[in-house]
C-alpha positions as a Markdown table, in Angstrom:
| # | Residue | x | y | z |
|---|---|---|---|---|
| 1 | Unk | 62.6 | -10.7 | -14.1 |
| 2 | Unk | 60.2 | -8.2 | -15.6 |
| 3 | Unk | 59.1 | -5.2 | -13.5 |
| 4 | Unk | 55.7 | -6.6 | -12.9 |
| 5 | Unk | 54.3 | -10.1 | -13.0 |
| 6 | Unk | 53.2 | -13.2 | -11.2 |
| 7 | Unk | 53.9 | -16.9 | -10.9 |
| 8 | Unk | 52.8 | -20.1 | -9.1 |
| 9 | Unk | 55.3 | -21.9 | -6.8 |
| 10 | Unk | 55.1 | -25.7 | -6.3 |
| 11 | Unk | 54.2 | -26.6 | -2.7 |
| 12 | Unk | 53.3 | -30.0 | -1.2 |
| 13 | Unk | 49.5 | -30.6 | -1.5 |
| 14 | Unk | 48.8 | -26.9 | -2.0 |
| 15 | Unk | 50.2 | -24.2 | -4.3 |
| 16 | Unk | 52.3 | -21.1 | -3.6 |
| 17 | Unk | 51.6 | -17.9 | -5.3 |
| 18 | Unk | 53.7 | -14.8 | -5.7 |
| 19 | Unk | 52.9 | -11.4 | -7.2 |
| 20 | Unk | 55.3 | -8.5 | -7.7 |
| 21 | Unk | 55.0 | -4.9 | -8.9 |
| 22 | Unk | 56.2 | -1.4 | -8.4 |
| 23 | Unk | 53.8 | -0.8 | -5.5 |
| 24 | Unk | 52.1 | -3.0 | -2.8 |
| 25 | Unk | 48.8 | -2.6 | -4.8 |
| 26 | Unk | 50.4 | -3.9 | -8.0 |
| 27 | Unk | 51.9 | -6.9 | -6.0 |
| 28 | Unk | 48.5 | -7.6 | -4.5 |
| 29 | Unk | 46.8 | -7.5 | -7.9 |
| 30 | Unk | 49.5 | -9.9 | -9.4 |
| 31 | Unk | 49.1 | -12.3 | -6.4 |
| 32 | Unk | 45.4 | -12.3 | -7.0 |
| 33 | Unk | 46.0 | -13.0 | -10.7 |
| 34 | Unk | 48.2 | -16.0 | -9.8 |
| 35 | Unk | 45.5 | -17.3 | -7.6 |
| 36 | Unk | 42.7 | -16.7 | -10.2 |
| 37 | Unk | 44.9 | -18.5 | -12.8 |
| 38 | Unk | 44.8 | -21.6 | -10.7 |
| 39 | Unk | 41.0 | -21.5 | -10.4 |
| 40 | Unk | 40.0 | -20.9 | -14.0 |
| 41 | Unk | 41.2 | -20.3 | -17.6 |
| 42 | Unk | 40.7 | -16.6 | -17.4 |
| 43 | Unk | 41.5 | -16.1 | -21.1 |
| 44 | Unk | 37.9 | -17.3 | -22.0 |
| 45 | Unk | 36.1 | -15.3 | -19.3 |
| 46 | Unk | 34.3 | -12.2 | -20.4 |
| 47 | Unk | 33.5 | -10.4 | -17.1 |
| 48 | Unk | 29.8 | -9.4 | -16.9 |
| 49 | Unk | 29.4 | -8.8 | -13.2 |
| 50 | Unk | 31.5 | -7.2 | -10.4 |
| 51 | Unk | 31.7 | -7.1 | -6.6 |
| 52 | Unk | 33.4 | -4.4 | -4.4 |
| 53 | Unk | 34.7 | -4.9 | -0.9 |
| 54 | Unk | 36.8 | -3.4 | 1.8 |
| 55 | Unk | 39.0 | -5.2 | 4.3 |
| 56 | Unk | 41.5 | -4.3 | 7.0 |
| 57 | Unk | 44.4 | -5.8 | 8.8 |
| 58 | Unk | 47.2 | -5.0 | 11.2 |
| 59 | Unk | 50.0 | -5.4 | 8.7 |
| 60 | Unk | 50.5 | -5.8 | 4.9 |
| 61 | Unk | 50.9 | -9.6 | 5.1 |
| 62 | Unk | 47.6 | -9.9 | 7.0 |
| 63 | Unk | 46.0 | -7.5 | 4.5 |
| 64 | Unk | 47.2 | -9.7 | 1.6 |
| 65 | Unk | 45.5 | -12.8 | 3.2 |
| 66 | Unk | 42.3 | -10.8 | 3.9 |
| 67 | Unk | 42.3 | -9.6 | 0.3 |
| 68 | Unk | 42.8 | -13.0 | -1.3 |
| 69 | Unk | 40.3 | -14.7 | 1.1 |
| 70 | Unk | 37.8 | -11.9 | 0.4 |
| 71 | Unk | 38.1 | -12.6 | -3.3 |
| 72 | Unk | 37.2 | -16.3 | -2.7 |
| 73 | Unk | 34.3 | -15.4 | -0.3 |
| 74 | Unk | 32.8 | -12.6 | -2.4 |
| 75 | Unk | 32.9 | -14.7 | -5.6 |
| 76 | Unk | 31.2 | -17.6 | -3.7 |
| 77 | Unk | 28.5 | -15.4 | -2.3 |
| 78 | Unk | 27.9 | -13.7 | -5.7 |
| 79 | Unk | 28.1 | -17.0 | -7.6 |
| 80 | Unk | 30.9 | -15.8 | -9.8 |
| 81 | Unk | 34.0 | -17.3 | -11.4 |
| 82 | Unk | 36.5 | -14.4 | -11.2 |
| 83 | Unk | 38.2 | -13.0 | -14.3 |
| 84 | Unk | 40.2 | -10.3 | -12.6 |
| 85 | Unk | 40.7 | -8.2 | -9.5 |
| 86 | Unk | 41.8 | -4.6 | -9.0 |
| 87 | Unk | 43.0 | -2.8 | -6.0 |
| 88 | Unk | 41.1 | 0.5 | -5.9 |
| 89 | Unk | 42.8 | 1.8 | -2.8 |
| 90 | Unk | 45.4 | 0.5 | -0.4 |
| 91 | Unk | 46.5 | 2.6 | 2.6 |
| 92 | Unk | 47.8 | 2.6 | 6.1 |
| 93 | Unk | 50.7 | 2.0 | 8.3 |
| 94 | Unk | 51.7 | -0.8 | 10.7 |
| 95 | Unk | 48.8 | -1.4 | 12.9 |
| 96 | Unk | 46.0 | -0.2 | 10.6 |
| 97 | Unk | 46.0 | -1.2 | 6.9 |
| 98 | Unk | 43.0 | -1.1 | 4.6 |
| 99 | Unk | 42.2 | -2.2 | 1.1 |
| 100 | Unk | 39.3 | -1.5 | -1.2 |
| 101 | Unk | 39.0 | -3.7 | -4.3 |
| 102 | Unk | 36.8 | -4.6 | -7.2 |
| 103 | Unk | 36.6 | -8.1 | -8.6 |
| 104 | Unk | 35.0 | -8.9 | -12.0 |
| 105 | Unk | 33.7 | -12.2 | -13.2 |
| 106 | Unk | 31.2 | -14.4 | -14.9 |
| 107 | Unk | 28.2 | -16.3 | -13.4 |
| 108 | Unk | 29.5 | -19.7 | -12.4 |
| 109 | Unk | 26.8 | -21.5 | -14.5 |
| 110 | Unk | 28.2 | -19.8 | -17.6 |
| 111 | Unk | 31.8 | -20.6 | -16.9 |
| 112 | Unk | 31.9 | -24.3 | -16.1 |
| 113 | Unk | 34.2 | -25.1 | -19.0 |
| 114 | Unk | 36.8 | -22.6 | -17.7 |
| 115 | Unk | 37.0 | -24.1 | -14.2 |
| 116 | Unk | 40.3 | -25.7 | -13.3 |
| 117 | Unk | 40.6 | -26.3 | -9.5 |
| 118 | Unk | 38.9 | -25.0 | -6.4 |
| 119 | Unk | 41.0 | -22.6 | -4.4 |
| 120 | Unk | 39.7 | -22.9 | -0.8 |
| 121 | Unk | 41.8 | -20.4 | 1.1 |
| 122 | Unk | 44.9 | -18.2 | 1.2 |
| 123 | Unk | 47.0 | -19.3 | 4.2 |
| 124 | Unk | 49.7 | -17.8 | 6.3 |
| 125 | Unk | 52.1 | -20.5 | 5.3 |
| 126 | Unk | 55.1 | -18.8 | 3.6 |
| 127 | Unk | 53.2 | -15.5 | 3.5 |
| 128 | Unk | 55.0 | -12.2 | 3.3 |
| 129 | Unk | 54.8 | -8.8 | 1.7 |
| 130 | Unk | 58.1 | -6.9 | 1.4 |
| 131 | Unk | 60.0 | -4.4 | -0.7 |
| 132 | Unk | 63.1 | -5.7 | -2.4 |
| 133 | Unk | 66.3 | -3.9 | -2.8 |
| 134 | Unk | 65.5 | -3.1 | -6.4 |
| 135 | Unk | 62.3 | -1.3 | -5.3 |
| 136 | Unk | 59.8 | -4.0 | -6.4 |
| 137 | Unk | 57.2 | -5.2 | -3.9 |
| 138 | Unk | 56.6 | -8.9 | -3.5 |
| 139 | Unk | 53.4 | -10.5 | -2.1 |
| 140 | Unk | 53.4 | -14.2 | -1.5 |
| 141 | Unk | 51.5 | -17.0 | 0.3 |
| 142 | Unk | 50.3 | -20.6 | -0.1 |
| 143 | Unk | 46.8 | -21.3 | -1.2 |
| 144 | Unk | 44.8 | -24.4 | -0.1 |
| 145 | Unk | 43.4 | -26.3 | -3.1 |
């Protein structure tokens, strides 16, 4: 397995996503990439707009879900199909975690041909964020399609 990457995981009626990287922030970005890959063919999207947001949670798993659901909500409010997402800052300790992120995308009316499926929500089913024995961080959950 490469040091950084992402994949989808078959799951009944929904889809599991997993991201990994050398830091929690990289794992979150890769989990977002897996989710965005489900929603659209990102290879044809030339991002022309962006949204920034901040979220908090009591633990890293909760923060992952807040982050992914914020991507869905912020894109919906802004009318964007997202091309990518970047973690600008991720900090905290158990009881008080915070993430700041930027998502870039294309106005939905300009990206109709790229759309694949609607990702409705990131769920707590199978959700975890943990550090593996090899030092990699893994961020995983199931998304509702």
